[in-house]
C-alpha positions as a LaTeX table, in Angstrom:
\begin{tabular}{lrrr}
\hline
Residue & $x$ (\AA) & $y$ (\AA) & $z$ (\AA) \\
\hline
Met1 & 0.00 & 0.26 & 0.04 \\
Ile2 & 1.26 & 3.34 & $-1.03$ \\
Arg3 & 0.91 & 6.08 & 1.64 \\
Ala4 & 0.55 & 9.86 & 0.79 \\
Ala5 & 2.51 & 12.18 & 2.96 \\
Ala6 & 0.92 & 14.71 & 4.84 \\
Pro7 & 1.05 & 18.34 & 3.53 \\
Asp8 & 3.62 & 19.35 & 6.14 \\
Gln9 & 5.63 & 16.20 & 5.52 \\
Ala10 & 5.51 & 16.89 & 1.69 \\
Leu11 & 6.67 & 20.50 & 1.98 \\
Ser12 & 9.41 & 19.28 & 4.28 \\
Arg13 & 10.78 & 16.87 & 1.65 \\
Val14 & 10.76 & 19.56 & $-1.07$ \\
Glu15 & 12.65 & 21.89 & 1.12 \\
Ser16 & 15.11 & 19.19 & 2.07 \\
Gly17 & 15.74 & 18.36 & $-1.65$ \\
Val18 & 16.10 & 22.03 & $-2.52$ \\
Arg19 & 18.54 & 22.49 & 0.09 \\
Thr20 & 20.58 & 19.53 & $-0.68$ \\
Ala21 & 20.56 & 20.98 & $-4.53$ \\
Ile22 & 21.71 & 24.37 & $-3.27$ \\
Leu23 & 24.42 & 22.69 & $-1.09$ \\
Ala24 & 25.69 & 20.95 & $-3.97$ \\
Val25 & 26.09 & 24.16 & $-6.04$ \\
Ala26 & 27.82 & 25.98 & $-2.94$ \\
Gln27 & 30.10 & 23.00 & $-2.48$ \\
Gly28 & 31.14 & 23.22 & $-6.22$ \\
His29 & 29.53 & 19.44 & $-6.70$ \\
Ala30 & 27.28 & 20.73 & $-9.07$ \\
Asp31 & 26.96 & 23.86 & $-11.53$ \\
Ala32 & 23.42 & 24.88 & $-11.46$ \\
Val33 & 19.91 & 24.03 & $-9.81$ \\
Val34 & 16.77 & 23.25 & $-11.52$ \\
Ser35 & 13.90 & 23.18 & $-9.31$ \\
Ala36 & 10.15 & 22.49 & $-9.83$ \\
Gly37 & 9.67 & 22.33 & $-6.07$ \\
Asn38 & 8.06 & 25.21 & $-3.65$ \\
Thr39 & 9.12 & 28.42 & $-5.15$ \\
Gly40 & 9.38 & 30.17 & $-1.75$ \\
Ala41 & 11.44 & 27.13 & $-0.52$ \\
Thr42 & 13.90 & 27.39 & $-3.48$ \\
Val43 & 14.41 & 31.32 & $-3.25$ \\
Thr44 & 14.96 & 31.20 & 0.58 \\
Ser45 & 17.34 & 28.20 & 0.40 \\
Ala46 & 19.10 & 30.05 & $-2.75$ \\
Ala47 & 19.48 & 33.25 & $-0.75$ \\
Leu48 & 20.81 & 31.63 & 2.24 \\
Gly49 & 22.89 & 28.68 & 0.77 \\
Leu50 & 24.54 & 30.80 & $-2.14$ \\
Gly51 & 24.14 & 34.22 & $-0.63$ \\
Arg52 & 22.61 & 37.60 & $-2.26$ \\
Trp53 & 24.60 & 39.99 & $-4.31$ \\
Pro54 & 25.62 & 43.17 & $-2.62$ \\
Gly55 & 22.62 & 45.59 & $-2.68$ \\
Val56 & 20.13 & 42.78 & $-3.42$ \\
Arg57 & 17.42 & 42.20 & $-0.63$ \\
Arg58 & 15.01 & 40.45 & $-2.53$ \\
Pro59 & 16.13 & 38.25 & $-5.59$ \\
Ala60 & 13.85 & 38.20 & $-8.50$ \\
Leu61 & 12.59 & 35.55 & $-10.90$ \\
Ala62 & 12.92 & 36.70 & $-14.48$ \\
Ala63 & 11.02 & 35.00 & $-17.36$ \\
Val64 & 11.79 & 35.67 & $-21.00$ \\
Leu65 & 8.85 & 35.95 & $-23.35$ \\
Pro66 & 8.43 & 35.90 & $-26.97$ \\
Thr67 & 6.56 & 38.84 & $-28.53$ \\
Val68 & 5.76 & 40.46 & $-31.85$ \\
Ala69 & 9.06 & 42.54 & $-31.66$ \\
Gly70 & 11.25 & 39.98 & $-30.27$ \\
Arg71 & 11.95 & 38.81 & $-26.71$ \\
Leu72 & 11.03 & 40.69 & $-23.65$ \\
Val73 & 12.26 & 40.07 & $-19.98$ \\
Leu74 & 9.37 & 40.08 & $-17.29$ \\
Leu75 & 10.23 & 40.12 & $-13.61$ \\
Asp76 & 9.34 & 39.51 & $-11.04$ \\
Val77 & 7.24 & 36.41 & $-11.46$ \\
Gly78 & 6.89 & 35.12 & $-8.30$ \\
Ser79 & 9.60 & 35.74 & $-5.83$ \\
Ser80 & 8.58 & 38.96 & $-4.26$ \\
Val81 & 4.88 & 39.31 & $-4.00$ \\
Asp82 & 4.54 & 42.56 & $-1.92$ \\
Pro83 & 7.69 & 44.81 & $-2.84$ \\
Asp84 & 8.15 & 48.48 & $-2.36$ \\
Glu85 & 9.60 & 51.00 & $-4.99$ \\
His86 & 13.11 & 50.48 & $-4.23$ \\
Thr87 & 12.78 & 46.49 & $-4.68$ \\
Leu88 & 11.25 & 47.35 & $-8.08$ \\
Ala89 & 14.16 & 49.63 & $-8.78$ \\
Met90 & 16.66 & 46.78 & $-8.11$ \\
His91 & 14.83 & 44.18 & $-10.11$ \\
Ala92 & 14.96 & 47.11 & $-13.14$ \\
Arg93 & 18.58 & 46.86 & $-12.70$ \\
Leu94 & 18.89 & 42.83 & $-12.79$ \\
Gly95 & 16.39 & 42.89 & $-15.56$ \\
Ala96 & 18.45 & 45.32 & $-17.82$ \\
Ala97 & 21.53 & 43.49 & $-17.01$ \\
Tyr98 & 19.97 & 40.20 & $-17.80$ \\
Ala99 & 18.61 & 41.35 & $-21.17$ \\
Ala100 & 21.95 & 42.89 & $-22.21$ \\
Val101 & 24.12 & 39.88 & $-21.16$ \\
Val102 & 22.15 & 37.03 & $-22.38$ \\
His103 & 20.03 & 38.37 & $-25.15$ \\
Gly104 & 22.33 & 40.99 & $-26.41$ \\
Val105 & 20.06 & 43.98 & $-26.08$ \\
Ala106 & 21.78 & 47.33 & $-26.43$ \\
Ala107 & 20.54 & 50.09 & $-23.92$ \\
Pro108 & 17.53 & 47.93 & $-22.58$ \\
Arg109 & 14.44 & 49.88 & $-22.21$ \\
Val110 & 12.73 & 49.19 & $-19.03$ \\
Gly111 & 8.95 & 49.74 & $-18.25$ \\
Leu112 & 6.78 & 49.59 & $-15.15$ \\
Leu113 & 3.80 & 47.55 & $-15.58$ \\
Thr114 & 0.48 & 49.25 & $-14.61$ \\
Ile115 & $-3.11$ & 49.63 & $-15.60$ \\
Gly116 & $-2.69$ & 52.74 & $-17.78$ \\
Thr117 & $-0.11$ & 55.26 & $-18.98$ \\
Glu118 & $-1.85$ & 58.18 & $-17.69$ \\
Arg119 & 0.40 & 59.69 & $-14.72$ \\
Gly120 & $-0.91$ & 58.80 & $-11.47$ \\
Lys121 & $-2.70$ & 55.60 & $-12.38$ \\
Gly122 & $-2.44$ & 52.55 & $-10.52$ \\
Asp123 & $-1.81$ & 51.28 & $-6.86$ \\
Arg124 & 0.16 & 53.17 & $-4.20$ \\
Leu125 & 3.37 & 51.14 & $-5.56$ \\
Arg126 & 2.81 & 52.23 & $-9.02$ \\
Arg127 & 2.24 & 55.82 & $-8.03$ \\
Ala128 & 5.49 & 55.81 & $-6.13$ \\
Ala129 & 7.74 & 53.84 & $-8.26$ \\
Pro130 & 8.20 & 56.04 & $-11.57$ \\
Ala131 & 10.23 & 58.69 & $-9.70$ \\
Val132 & 12.60 & 56.14 & $-8.37$ \\
Leu133 & 12.90 & 54.27 & $-11.71$ \\
Ala134 & 13.40 & 57.45 & $-13.60$ \\
Ala135 & 16.46 & 58.46 & $-11.48$ \\
Leu136 & 18.23 & 55.08 & $-11.87$ \\
Asp137 & 21.60 & 54.66 & $-13.30$ \\
Leu138 & 20.70 & 51.39 & $-15.07$ \\
Pro139 & 23.56 & 49.11 & $-16.37$ \\
Ala140 & 24.52 & 48.52 & $-20.03$ \\
Gly141 & 23.15 & 51.82 & $-21.04$ \\
Gly142 & 19.47 & 51.10 & $-20.19$ \\
His143 & 17.07 & 53.78 & $-19.38$ \\
Tyr144 & 13.53 & 53.65 & $-17.94$ \\
Thr145 & 10.94 & 54.33 & $-20.71$ \\
Gly146 & 7.90 & 54.86 & $-18.59$ \\
Leu147 & 4.50 & 53.15 & $-17.69$ \\
Val148 & 3.52 & 50.02 & $-19.90$ \\
Glu149 & 0.15 & 47.96 & $-20.01$ \\
Gly150 & $-0.45$ & 44.39 & $-20.52$ \\
Asn151 & $-0.83$ & 44.70 & $-24.39$ \\
Asp152 & 2.94 & 46.11 & $-24.49$ \\
Val153 & 4.10 & 43.05 & $-23.02$ \\
Val154 & 2.47 & 41.01 & $-25.88$ \\
Thr155 & 3.92 & 43.43 & $-28.55$ \\
Gly156 & 7.14 & 44.14 & $-26.99$ \\
Thr157 & 7.66 & 47.47 & $-28.87$ \\
Ala158 & 7.50 & 49.65 & $-25.75$ \\
Ala159 & 10.14 & 47.90 & $-23.45$ \\
Asp160 & 12.65 & 45.22 & $-23.45$ \\
Val161 & 12.29 & 44.67 & $-19.74$ \\
Val162 & 8.96 & 44.94 & $-17.87$ \\
Val163 & 8.95 & 45.22 & $-14.20$ \\
Thr164 & 6.16 & 44.40 & $-11.62$ \\
Asp165 & 5.65 & 42.75 & $-8.40$ \\
Gly166 & 5.61 & 38.93 & $-8.16$ \\
Phe167 & 2.03 & 38.40 & $-7.54$ \\
Thr168 & 1.06 & 40.38 & $-10.70$ \\
Gly169 & 3.79 & 38.95 & $-12.96$ \\
Asn170 & 3.05 & 35.40 & $-11.90$ \\
Val171 & $-0.64$ & 35.79 & $-12.84$ \\
Leu172 & 0.30 & 37.63 & $-16.25$ \\
Leu173 & 2.86 & 35.02 & $-16.94$ \\
Lys174 & 0.48 & 32.02 & $-16.60$ \\
Gly175 & $-2.14$ & 33.63 & $-18.53$ \\
Leu176 & 0.21 & 34.27 & $-21.37$ \\
Glu177 & 1.58 & 30.77 & $-21.46$ \\
Thr178 & $-1.78$ & 29.31 & $-21.71$ \\
Ala179 & $-3.21$ & 31.74 & $-24.31$ \\
Tyr180 & 0.05 & 31.15 & $-26.41$ \\
Ala181 & $-0.29$ & 27.33 & $-26.19$ \\
Leu182 & $-3.90$ & 27.84 & $-27.41$ \\
Ile183 & $-3.26$ & 30.02 & $-30.60$ \\
Arg184 & 0.39 & 29.29 & $-31.61$ \\
Pro185 & 0.93 & 27.73 & $-35.05$ \\
Pro186 & 1.45 & 23.80 & $-34.95$ \\
Gly187 & 5.20 & 22.96 & $-34.67$ \\
Thr188 & 6.16 & 26.34 & $-33.51$ \\
Asp189 & 9.13 & 26.10 & $-31.02$ \\
Asp190 & 9.20 & 29.68 & $-29.95$ \\
Val191 & 7.13 & 29.23 & $-26.73$ \\
Pro192 & 6.98 & 31.10 & $-23.38$ \\
Pro193 & 9.46 & 29.02 & $-21.30$ \\
Arg194 & 8.12 & 27.27 & $-18.16$ \\
Ala195 & 10.89 & 28.08 & $-16.25$ \\
Ala196 & 12.56 & 31.39 & $-14.96$ \\
Ile197 & 16.07 & 32.36 & $-13.86$ \\
Leu198 & 16.49 & 33.66 & $-10.04$ \\
Leu199 & 18.54 & 36.87 & $-10.50$ \\
Gly200 & 20.41 & 38.38 & $-7.37$ \\
Val201 & 21.83 & 35.11 & $-5.78$ \\
Gly202 & 25.52 & 33.68 & $-6.09$ \\
Gly203 & 24.89 & 30.79 & $-8.56$ \\
Thr204 & 22.68 & 29.75 & $-11.55$ \\
Val205 & 19.23 & 28.69 & $-10.12$ \\
Val206 & 16.29 & 27.95 & $-12.54$ \\
Val207 & 12.81 & 27.73 & $-11.21$ \\
Cys208 & 10.18 & 25.68 & $-13.06$ \\
His209 & 6.44 & 25.30 & $-12.59$ \\
Gly210 & 5.20 & 22.98 & $-10.02$ \\
Ala211 & 3.19 & 21.33 & $-12.66$ \\
Ala212 & 5.95 & 21.15 & $-14.98$ \\
Ser213 & 6.10 & 18.30 & $-17.93$ \\
Ala214 & 9.36 & 16.34 & $-18.73$ \\
Asp215 & 9.56 & 18.69 & $-21.59$ \\
Asp216 & 9.40 & 21.74 & $-19.37$ \\
Ile217 & 12.20 & 20.22 & $-17.04$ \\
Ala218 & 14.09 & 19.59 & $-20.01$ \\
Ala219 & 13.99 & 23.19 & $-21.22$ \\
Gly220 & 14.80 & 24.44 & $-17.61$ \\
Ile221 & 18.02 & 22.09 & $-17.85$ \\
Ala222 & 18.95 & 23.34 & $-21.00$ \\
Leu223 & 18.47 & 27.21 & $-19.79$ \\
Ala224 & 20.65 & 26.37 & $-16.75$ \\
Ala225 & 23.29 & 24.68 & $-18.70$ \\
Asp226 & 23.38 & 27.40 & $-21.25$ \\
Leu227 & 23.64 & 30.26 & $-18.55$ \\
His228 & 26.56 & 28.21 & $-16.78$ \\
Arg229 & 28.44 & 27.73 & $-20.01$ \\
Arg230 & 28.11 & 31.49 & $-20.90$ \\
Ala231 & 29.22 & 32.42 & $-17.33$ \\
Ala232 & 25.99 & 34.82 & $-17.39$ \\
Val233 & 25.46 & 34.93 & $-13.51$ \\
Pro234 & 28.93 & 36.49 & $-12.60$ \\
Val235 & 28.60 & 38.85 & $-15.68$ \\
Ile236 & 25.40 & 40.24 & $-14.76$ \\
Ala237 & 26.52 & 40.55 & $-11.18$ \\
Asp238 & 29.38 & 42.75 & $-12.13$ \\
Leu239 & 27.02 & 44.81 & $-14.17$ \\
Ile240 & 25.01 & 45.68 & $-11.43$ \\
Gln241 & 27.49 & 47.09 & $-9.27$ \\
Phe242 & 26.81 & 50.39 & $-7.96$ \\
Pro243 & 29.08 & 53.54 & $-9.14$ \\
Ala244 & 30.20 & 55.83 & $-6.48$ \\
Gly245 & 27.68 & 58.25 & $-5.13$ \\
His246 & 24.76 & 56.12 & $-6.36$ \\
Pro247 & 23.41 & 54.23 & $-3.18$ \\
Ser248 & 21.75 & 50.75 & $-3.87$ \\
Pro249 & 17.85 & 50.41 & $-3.18$ \\
Ala250 & 18.88 & 48.13 & $-0.22$ \\
Ala251 & 20.20 & 51.21 & 1.47 \\
His252 & 16.69 & 52.83 & 1.30 \\
Glu253 & 14.98 & 49.79 & 2.47 \\
Asp254 & 17.37 & 49.64 & 5.48 \\
Ser255 & 16.80 & 53.25 & 6.41 \\
Arg256 & 13.09 & 52.37 & 6.44 \\
Gly257 & 13.41 & 49.13 & 8.48 \\
Gly258 & 13.06 & 46.89 & 5.50 \\
Ser259 & 9.94 & 46.33 & 2.95 \\
\hline
\end{tabular}
């Protein structure tokens, strides 16, 4: 007879497996982690086991989406569900560096996802973030291009990188994945990946959906292998170092007691 584990036991096993994988990377026994386990457990284990980059309080999950104009980096898609504007600023830096290093985007355009492009639209976060984003010294010659809407994520014409909170980003990502699966031409390989890179930690970590198929896991492994071969993570980390006179977003969070 097969006995099902209680929910707390199942979660404990997932967390234990994730910690073991992270430890393998930290000790040099593995080059990357690909996890389809609990996202929160993966992010926390990676931050603790591999360390966070200087200035990064909250790592970000970044997904790359096919659009009409090319590829677009969307973050966060599930790591920080309730960030403040300074966390979004750091994620903007991470996304711009990722777009430049991995996809060769020159001077990445960074947009903030909201419900309308008119000034003052959106919730408190969306009203507070534009001023912080506009003042950023983005890596790779990037610049903040302003507010974008959901249709801009599909066309890709307004921004190369779109920043939002992890709750909204996760909802949007899953909706786009399902819509694309229903309408894409048969045999098309250019599909939204069911995996995201965790940016801001000291190692290559790829997070897949909990309901990922064998093909999804294979795609996640291929992504992790490609990032490792290209030494993408340390290059991105170098790009987001803060120049003299430009305090990191974490400094703002520390002065406010965190976010």
